[in-house]
Kinemage of the C-alpha trace (Angstrom):
@kinemage 1
@onewidth
@group {chain A} dominant
@subgroup {mainchain}
@vectorlist {calphas} color= white
{ca met a 1} P -0.027 -0.093 0.386
{ca phe a 2} L 1.439 3.523 -1.122
{ca lys a 3} L 2.067 5.987 2.184
{ca val a 4} L 2.509 9.246 2.715
{ca thr a 5} L 5.029 10.271 6.058
{ca pro a 6} L 3.584 12.816 8.481
{ca ala a 7} L 6.218 15.226 6.480
{ca ala a 8} L 5.413 15.023 3.287
{ca ala a 9} L 1.634 15.773 4.153
{ca val a 10} L 2.454 18.800 5.621
{ca gln a 11} L 4.025 19.957 2.699
{ca val a 12} L 1.454 19.064 0.387
{ca arg a 13} L -1.454 20.542 2.120
{ca gln a 14} L 1.041 23.724 2.121
{ca ala a 15} L 1.306 23.148 -1.908
{ca glu a 16} L -2.391 22.668 -2.078
{ca gln a 17} L -2.965 26.410 -0.096
{ca gln a 18} L -0.218 28.015 -2.090
{ca ser a 19} L -1.434 26.636 -5.089
{ca gly a 20} L -5.089 27.729 -5.476
{ca ala a 21} L -5.458 23.585 -5.691
{ca glu a 22} L -8.291 23.226 -2.268
{ca gly a 23} L -10.406 20.751 -2.922
{ca leu a 24} L -8.122 18.695 -5.798
{ca ala a 25} L -6.269 15.449 -4.701
{ca leu a 26} L -2.786 14.741 -5.185
{ca arg a 27} L -2.524 12.558 -8.527
{ca leu a 28} L 0.713 10.237 -8.873
{ca ala a 29} L 1.884 8.489 -11.830
{ca ala a 30} L 4.958 6.162 -12.431
{ca thr a 31} L 6.390 5.006 -15.373
{ca lys a 32} L 9.597 2.198 -15.056
{ca lys a 33} L 12.496 2.957 -17.203
{ca pro a 34} L 15.170 0.669 -19.183
{ca asp a 35} L 17.920 0.161 -16.327
{ca gly a 36} L 15.262 -0.546 -13.909
{ca ser a 37} L 14.644 3.171 -12.147
{ca ile a 38} L 11.567 4.327 -11.894
{ca asp a 39} L 10.450 7.879 -12.988
{ca tyr a 40} L 7.604 9.836 -10.513
{ca val a 41} L 5.163 12.606 -11.412
{ca met a 42} L 2.831 13.847 -8.799
{ca gly a 43} L 0.490 17.539 -9.099
{ca phe a 44} L -2.927 18.498 -7.784
{ca asp a 45} L -5.972 16.764 -10.159
{ca glu a 46} L -9.288 16.126 -10.036
{ca ala a 47} L -10.606 12.619 -9.247
{ca ser a 48} L -11.748 10.397 -12.099
{ca glu a 49} L -14.213 7.286 -11.627
{ca asp a 50} L -11.228 5.119 -12.763
{ca asp a 51} L -8.891 6.113 -10.253
{ca ile a 52} L -7.527 4.248 -7.616
{ca ser a 53} L -8.164 6.596 -4.264
{ca leu a 54} L -6.653 6.525 -1.279
{ca arg a 55} L -6.749 9.065 1.877
{ca cys a 56} L -2.385 8.906 3.360
{ca glu a 57} L -2.334 11.387 6.525
{ca gly a 58} L -5.101 13.153 5.639
{ca val a 59} L -3.742 14.005 2.048
{ca glu a 60} L -6.337 12.540 -1.187
{ca val a 61} L -3.867 10.580 -3.133
{ca val a 62} L -5.139 9.258 -6.595
{ca met a 63} L -3.316 7.127 -9.362
{ca lys a 64} L -4.581 5.482 -12.641
{ca pro a 65} L -5.232 1.421 -12.114
{ca glu a 66} L -2.111 0.850 -14.156
{ca phe a 67} L 0.442 2.706 -12.235
{ca val a 68} L -0.416 0.616 -8.974
{ca pro a 69} L 2.034 -1.624 -9.559
{ca leu a 70} L 4.930 0.690 -9.670
{ca leu a 71} L 3.499 2.382 -6.147
{ca asp a 72} L 2.365 -0.043 -4.630
{ca gln a 73} L 4.941 0.046 -2.183
{ca ala a 74} L 6.166 3.322 -2.384
{ca thr a 75} L 6.189 5.928 0.193
{ca leu a 76} L 6.141 9.933 -0.524
{ca asp a 77} L 8.214 11.484 2.051
{ca phe a 78} L 9.772 15.131 2.631
{ca val a 79} L 13.412 15.328 2.932
{ca lys a 80} L 16.217 17.730 4.295
{ca leu a 81} L 18.757 17.119 1.812
{ca ala a 82} L 21.383 19.692 2.886
{ca glu a 83} L 21.029 23.313 4.732
{ca gly a 84} L 18.441 25.038 2.908
{ca asp a 85} L 17.669 22.236 0.142
{ca ala a 86} L 14.177 20.314 1.373
{ca gln a 87} L 12.437 18.018 -1.369
{ca phe a 88} L 9.972 15.432 -1.698
{ca ile a 89} L 11.756 11.890 -2.196
{ca phe a 90} L 9.539 8.357 -3.523
{ca val a 91} L 11.404 5.414 -1.595
{ca asn a 92} L 10.165 2.300 -3.229
{ca pro a 93} L 11.650 -1.089 -2.873
{ca ala a 94} L 10.048 -1.321 -6.835
{ca asp a 95} L 12.643 0.927 -7.676
{ca ala a 96} L 16.260 -0.265 -9.167
{ca asn a 97} L 18.066 2.975 -6.979
{ca tyr a 98} L 16.442 1.569 -3.955
{ca ser a 99} L 18.595 1.082 -1.216
{ca pro a 100} L 16.853 -0.149 2.173
{ca pro a 101} L 17.626 1.482 5.783
{ca ala a 102} L 20.786 0.686 6.708
{ca asp a 103} L 20.218 -1.569 10.208
{ca asp a 104} L 21.905 0.548 13.363
């Protein structure tokens, strides 16, 4: 099942307000590249009747059924990469670039 972290949910809601997208869902799409890595796209959109829809951390997320296999075990997070550089990332075991967290 796709997940949204609390940090990502806060940022999605802020982006929703700043862009005037209140009432729209967060639409996700994904495509697998030849090397096995996955490209992700997201934006605000109206849900359609053939969408898969779920609520994660208070965020309505929609995707077309064909993207479910690529996004099923993924997590959308919002992380600080460096001082002043924070962004959304997808953590996804189906992505060839995925590195599982190290055991402490």
